[in-house]
VOLO-347353 format. One line per field, with one value per residue (C-alpha): x, y, z; residue in three letters. Coordinates in nm, 4 decimals. Example, Ala and Ser with C-alpha at 12.3 -4.5 7.8 and 13.67 -1.06 7.14 Angstrom:
2
px = c(1.2300|1.3670)
py = c(-0.4500|-0.1060)
pz = c(0.7800|0.7140)
resn = c(Ala|Ser)
This chain:
333
px = c(10.0483|9.7319|9.4118|9.1414|9.2939|9.6347|9.9421|9.9326|10.2205|10.4163|10.4755|10.1669|10.2594|9.9030|9.9679|10.1874|9.9115|9.6106|9.6133|9.7007|9.9518|10.1403|10.1474|10.3001|10.5533|10.6542|10.6792|11.0260|10.9942|10.8208|10.7542|10.7737|10.7640|11.1425|11.1733|10.9972|11.1252|10.8788|10.9510|10.8094|10.7733|10.8457|10.7051|10.7417|10.4948|10.3305|10.0710|9.9842|9.9423|9.8930|9.7595|9.9479|9.6703|9.8345|9.9338|9.6196|9.6794|10.0281|10.0699|10.3398|10.3951|10.5303|10.8191|10.6019|10.3731|10.6807|10.8044|10.4692|10.4839|10.8316|10.6981|10.4127|10.6536|10.8752|10.5739|10.4858|10.8421|10.9489|11.3230|11.3834|11.2416|11.3581|11.3240|11.2472|11.2012|10.9398|11.1141|10.9382|11.0047|11.1779|11.4860|11.5239|11.8067|11.9809|12.2723|12.0659|12.2895|12.0184|12.1068|12.4228|12.2464|12.2877|11.9581|11.7505|11.4251|11.5891|11.8391|11.5713|11.3588|11.6510|11.7370|11.3791|11.3186|11.6609|11.5880|11.2378|11.2907|11.6571|11.6399|11.4774|11.7056|11.7057|11.7958|11.8579|11.8054|12.1247|12.0274|11.9638|11.6276|11.4261|11.6505|11.6973|11.4741|11.4982|11.4133|11.7204|11.9426|12.2562|12.4039|12.3270|12.5665|12.4432|12.1604|12.4020|12.4496|12.7994|12.9002|13.1992|13.0630|12.7406|12.9337|13.1195|12.7930|12.6376|12.9362|12.8692|12.4980|12.5718|12.7974|12.5392|12.2712|12.5096|12.5898|12.2112|12.1486|12.1027|12.2620|12.2544|12.3013|12.1466|12.2861|12.0071|12.1435|12.3435|12.6402|12.9642|13.1987|12.9654|12.9938|13.3758|13.3381|13.0710|13.2802|13.5878|13.3878|13.2251|13.5486|13.7370|13.4582|13.4964|13.1710|13.3225|13.0360|12.7777|12.6596|12.6071|12.3006|12.3721|12.0914|12.3293|12.0896|11.8322|11.6555|11.5159|11.1627|10.8168|10.7095|10.8455|10.5736|10.3793|10.7004|10.7970|10.4601|10.5151|10.8440|10.7482|10.9951|10.7480|10.6547|11.0127|11.1296|10.8475|10.8996|11.2698|11.3953|11.6858|11.8027|12.1576|12.2384|11.9785|11.9956|11.8340|11.5509|11.6802|12.0060|12.0730|12.4488|12.5153|12.3440|12.6187|12.8841|12.7219|12.6878|13.0479|13.1786|12.9671|13.0834|13.4466|13.4028|13.2641|12.8852|12.7679|12.4252|12.2879|11.9433|11.7555|11.4887|11.2102|11.1154|10.8574|10.9441|11.3074|11.2934|11.5599|11.7965|11.7351|11.8071|12.1242|12.2606|12.1979|12.3289|12.6350|12.7495|12.5831|12.5635|12.2629|12.0301|11.7293|11.4397|11.2216|10.8517|10.8301|10.5418|10.4031|10.3962|10.2235|9.9753|9.8726|9.7778|9.5925|9.4055|9.3040|9.1944|8.9911|8.8083|8.7363|8.9438|9.1584|9.2158|9.4698|9.5910|9.6554|9.8190|10.0476|10.1692|10.2189|10.4251|10.6475|10.6815|10.8005|11.0814|11.1822|11.1738|11.3941|11.6509|11.5641|11.6744|11.4503|11.1902|11.1101|10.7362|10.4732|10.2525|10.4933|10.2724|9.9558|10.1250|10.2908|9.9484|9.7978|10.0906|10.0583|9.6831)
py = c(8.8210|9.0147|9.0626|9.3284|9.6813|9.5217|9.4779|9.2975|9.1263|9.3550|9.0824|8.9270|8.6624|8.6649|9.0083|8.8458|8.5918|8.8097|8.8878|8.6917|8.9432|8.9490|8.5734|8.5673|8.8286|8.6557|8.3077|8.1593|7.9017|7.8770|7.6114|7.7342|7.5473|7.5945|7.3717|7.0741|6.7990|6.5786|6.1987|6.0436|5.6810|5.5897|5.2961|5.1676|5.2549|5.5708|5.7926|5.5886|5.6546|5.3783|5.4733|5.3405|5.1993|5.2634|5.6218|5.8169|6.0663|5.9115|5.7513|5.5611|5.7500|5.6730|5.8873|6.1287|6.1772|6.2256|6.5024|6.6714|6.6401|6.7873|7.0935|7.1197|7.1058|7.3644|7.5874|7.5752|7.6633|7.3084|7.2960|6.9249|6.5811|6.2537|5.9826|5.6151|5.3449|5.0704|4.8012|4.5210|4.1739|4.0577|4.2776|4.1807|3.9491|3.8124|4.0519|4.3567|4.4266|4.6302|4.9124|4.9862|4.9649|5.3161|5.2603|5.1467|5.3081|5.5502|5.6762|5.7093|5.9096|6.1304|6.2048|6.2844|6.5208|6.6893|6.7672|6.9044|7.0763|7.1470|7.3878|7.1387|6.9413|6.5645|6.3350|5.9709|5.6920|5.4768|5.1357|4.7890|4.6971|4.8007|4.5704|4.2633|3.9584|3.9272|4.2914|4.3603|4.6649|4.4563|4.1443|3.8292|3.5433|3.2498|3.4711|3.7462|4.0899|4.1174|4.4743|4.5437|4.3748|4.5774|4.9069|4.8368|4.8022|5.1010|5.3172|5.2081|5.2802|5.6316|5.6955|5.5961|5.8055|6.1081|6.0562|6.0465|6.3813|6.3079|6.6093|6.4641|6.0960|5.9773|5.6438|5.5101|5.1617|5.2036|4.9942|5.0757|5.2857|5.3570|5.7333|5.7274|5.4677|5.6652|5.9867|5.8209|5.6688|6.0053|6.1958|5.9410|5.9712|6.3522|6.3972|6.5785|6.8357|6.5708|6.6050|6.3323|6.3404|6.0632|5.8862|5.8978|5.8161|5.5750|5.3637|5.0170|5.1561|5.0083|5.3216|5.2137|4.9694|5.1758|5.2810|4.9218|4.8560|5.1567|5.0347|4.6800|4.5328|4.4392|4.1042|4.0084|4.1146|3.9070|3.8589|3.9477|4.2737|4.5126|4.5387|4.4114|4.7346|4.9988|5.1694|5.0454|5.2892|5.2698|5.4480|5.8212|5.8716|5.6155|5.8502|6.1170|5.8536|5.7666|6.1242|6.2033|5.9146|6.0102|6.3735|6.2565|6.0285|6.3151|6.3593|6.7085|6.6875|6.4418|6.2870|6.1625|5.9040|5.8776|6.2394|6.2918|6.0012|6.1150|6.4831|6.4464|6.2968|6.5833|6.8321|6.6591|6.6193|6.9786|7.1223|6.9015|6.9453|7.2562|7.0998|7.0886|6.8372|6.6936|6.4975|6.2375|6.2298|5.8722|5.6786|5.5564|5.9023|6.0362|5.7431|5.7658|6.1387|6.0650|5.7699|5.9636|6.2575|6.0177|5.8989|6.2519|6.2013|6.5110|6.7728|6.6042|6.9323|7.1031|6.7887|6.7541|7.1085|7.0861|6.7742|6.9405|7.2537|7.0381|6.9026|7.2564|7.3498|7.0557|7.1743|7.0295|7.2504|7.0679|6.7859|6.5064|6.4604|6.3068|6.5995|6.8500|6.9551|6.9796|7.1793|7.4063|7.4792|7.5697|7.7907|7.9795|8.0332)
pz = c(14.7217|14.8369|14.6441|14.6470|14.7056|14.8089|14.6011|14.2664|14.0875|13.8702|13.6116|13.4589|13.2058|13.0721|12.9157|12.6591|12.5778|12.5600|12.1820|11.8843|11.7505|12.0867|12.0988|11.7477|11.8294|12.1540|11.9894|12.0570|11.7774|11.4420|11.1838|10.8212|10.4937|10.4695|10.7745|10.6058|10.3848|10.1953|10.1731|9.8572|9.7556|9.3864|9.1894|8.8370|8.5622|8.4214|8.5610|8.8611|9.2354|9.4870|9.8322|10.1296|10.3489|10.6833|10.5973|10.4996|10.2238|10.1317|9.7927|9.5953|9.2766|8.9307|8.8276|8.6211|8.9229|9.1446|8.9118|8.9458|9.3265|9.3259|9.1331|9.3890|9.6827|9.5233|9.4729|9.8413|9.9608|10.0563|9.9924|9.9468|9.8767|10.0414|9.7817|9.8638|9.5944|9.6125|9.4010|9.2413|9.3832|9.0601|9.1279|9.4921|9.5805|9.8823|9.8403|9.7321|9.4334|9.2550|9.4963|9.2903|8.9541|8.7919|8.6159|8.9179|9.0167|9.2547|8.9949|8.7278|8.9513|9.0551|8.6952|8.6010|8.9018|8.8705|8.5023|8.5621|8.9001|8.9264|9.2129|9.4607|9.6955|9.6468|9.9418|9.8495|10.0906|10.1114|10.2487|10.1109|10.2549|9.9427|9.7352|9.9518|9.9343|10.3162|10.4023|10.6059|10.5544|10.4944|10.3346|10.5333|10.5870|10.7991|10.9231|11.0409|10.8825|10.7417|10.8146|10.5901|10.2760|10.3250|10.3644|10.0360|9.8549|10.0280|9.9100|9.5521|9.6012|9.7153|9.4159|9.1569|9.3319|9.3241|8.9660|8.8887|9.0466|9.4177|9.5847|9.9415|10.0212|10.3340|10.4744|10.6890|10.7410|11.0715|10.9617|11.1408|10.9275|10.6433|10.6484|10.6013|10.3184|10.1406|10.1755|10.0207|9.7362|9.6533|9.6675|9.4532|9.1888|9.1821|9.3724|9.6605|9.6651|9.7359|10.0942|10.3412|10.5689|10.8234|10.9951|11.2922|11.5716|11.4247|11.6800|11.6493|11.6823|11.6494|11.4659|11.1241|11.0341|10.7890|10.6130|10.5565|10.4018|10.1812|10.0358|10.0301|10.2750|10.5539|10.4065|10.3338|10.6893|10.8490|11.2175|11.2130|11.3576|11.3126|11.6765|11.5967|11.4047|11.4973|11.8424|12.1512|12.2578|12.6133|12.5229|12.5065|12.5581|12.2887|12.0390|12.1061|12.0428|11.7053|11.6023|11.6983|11.4913|11.1871|11.2030|11.2293|10.9263|10.7151|10.7703|10.6852|10.8569|11.1104|11.1683|11.4680|11.3920|11.5119|11.6116|11.8763|12.1055|12.0882|12.1588|12.4310|12.1776|11.9275|12.2047|12.3215|11.9724|11.8807|12.2083|12.2084|11.8496|11.7100|11.3643|11.1331|11.3000|11.1339|11.2778|11.1007|11.1951|11.0927|10.9432|11.2749|11.4265|11.1194|11.1056|11.4696|11.4406|11.1185|11.2692|11.5775|11.3656|11.1487|11.4566|11.5707|11.8934|11.8203|11.5600|11.3317|11.1631|11.4956|11.6445|11.3455|11.3643|11.7420|11.7029|11.4409|11.6588|11.9497|11.7295|11.6358|11.9961|12.0902|11.8375|11.4995|11.2084|10.9647|10.9833|10.7401|10.7504|10.5216|10.6147|10.4677|10.1772|10.3900|10.6553|10.3996|10.2493|10.5815|10.6900|10.3641|10.4261)
resn = c(Met|Gln|Thr|Gly|Leu|Gly|Arg|Tyr|Pro|Thr|Thr|Arg|Met|Arg|Arg|Arg|Arg|Ala|Ala|Asp|Trp|Val|Arg|Arg|Val|Ala|Ala|Glu|His|Leu|Val|Thr|Pro|Ala|Asp|Leu|Ile|Leu|Pro|Ile|Phe|Val|Ile|Glu|Gly|Val|Asp|Arg|Ala|Glu|Pro|Val|Ala|Ser|Met|Pro|Gly|Val|Glu|Arg|Leu|Thr|Ile|Asp|Arg|Ala|Val|Ala|Arg|Ala|Arg|Glu|Ala|Arg|Gly|His|Gly|Ile|Pro|Ala|Leu|Ala|Val|Phe|Pro|Cys|Glu|Pro|Asp|Arg|Val|Lys|Thr|Glu|Asp|Gly|Arg|Glu|Ala|Ala|Asn|Pro|Asp|Asn|Leu|Met|Cys|Ala|Ala|Ala|Arg|Ala|Ile|Arg|Asp|Ala|Val|Pro|Glu|Ile|Gly|Leu|Ile|Gly|Asp|Val|Ala|Leu|Asp|Pro|Tyr|Thr|Ser|His|Gly|Gln|Asp|Gly|Ile|Leu|Lys|Asp|Gly|Val|Ile|Val|Asn|Asp|Ala|Thr|Val|Ala|Leu|Leu|Ala|Lys|Gln|Ala|Arg|Val|Gln|Ala|Glu|Ala|Gly|Ile|Cys|Thr|Val|Ala|Pro|Ser|Asp|Met|Met|Asp|Gly|Arg|Ile|Gly|Ala|Val|Arg|Arg|Gln|Leu|Asp|Glu|Ala|Gly|Leu|Glu|Asn|Thr|Arg|Ile|Leu|Ser|Tyr|Ala|Ala|Lys|Tyr|Ala|Ser|Cys|Tyr|Tyr|Gly|Pro|Phe|Arg|Glu|Ala|Val|Gly|Ser|Ala|Lys|Ala|Leu|Gly|Ala|Ala|Asp|Lys|Arg|Thr|Tyr|Gln|Met|Asp|Pro|Ala|Asn|Ser|Cys|Glu|Ala|Leu|His|Glu|Val|Ala|Met|Asp|Leu|Glu|Glu|Gly|Ala|Asp|Leu|Val|Met|Val|Lys|Pro|Gly|Leu|Pro|Tyr|Leu|Asp|Ile|Ile|His|Arg|Val|Lys|Ser|Thr|Phe|Gly|Val|Pro|Thr|Leu|Ala|Tyr|Gln|Val|Ser|Gly|Glu|Phe|Ala|Gln|Ile|Lys|Ala|Ala|Gly|Gly|Gln|Gly|Trp|Leu|Asp|Ala|Asp|Lys|Ala|Met|Leu|Glu|Ala|Leu|Leu|Ser|Met|Lys|Arg|Ala|Gly|Ala|Asp|Ala|Ile|Leu|Thr|Tyr|Ala|Ala|Leu|Asp|Val|Ala|Arg|Arg|Leu|Gln|Gly)
């Protein structure tokens, strides 16, 4: 290429970046409120909100406050909530049987939100860790997770949630065969229209710490880990195997968790299967952006939106994020 009076390039990419309106028209991907799902933590009591120390701006809410949050989310165009219970220690047991109690905290919250805000989607977490005294996602025998007994309880848990008004159950436990067992339980109970969102590729990540504080399982889990059932962060092809099995067993939507550190997995899953693929911007991802923003090291609002945009670009159809309400407000101006 010559300069001065010589030849110039016929294609100048900067022409498409020179004005704000052109950049918006040429944008290949977009984050909208409809792409966001808001996780909420529910606690016992009335008219209370407890801040989660490691997740600035996030609170545990009593059911009445959760109903108000659902109305707010709906008003900002957020299509669904993902509900997580923070159960009191008195109901936690070795076998996690409170998970299948039709009057447990999750079910009570589902009924209240469904009655007050019937048009919002409710995604129920199906896992035992909020209900076990040891903080694991399954039933322990001699220190080892018993897969099939755990799956049987998870299927009952999914049924009582669906009966309470959860429209999409989301097994996040990573037990083998749980999607098929949940599907059978729902169908046999006449709940065949209840969807299953499978945490199909859930990694044994260090980014879950703040979440475990929020649901109250961190202390119970202690120094133990979940590597015998959650995926090894070193593995990519294994994620495709997991997703394929869950789809075969009846999953309607699939999840990759965490989000930003696993963009390659999101892309491979979406490209391979072409099914609705969700990403979870997990608590550690959220917390690190908030912490850096609090120190003035970056613009947390812009960093949050850029992280979400990267997940959309990788192939995510929707994203669970604790920043959903804040982002939706900013997007709506």
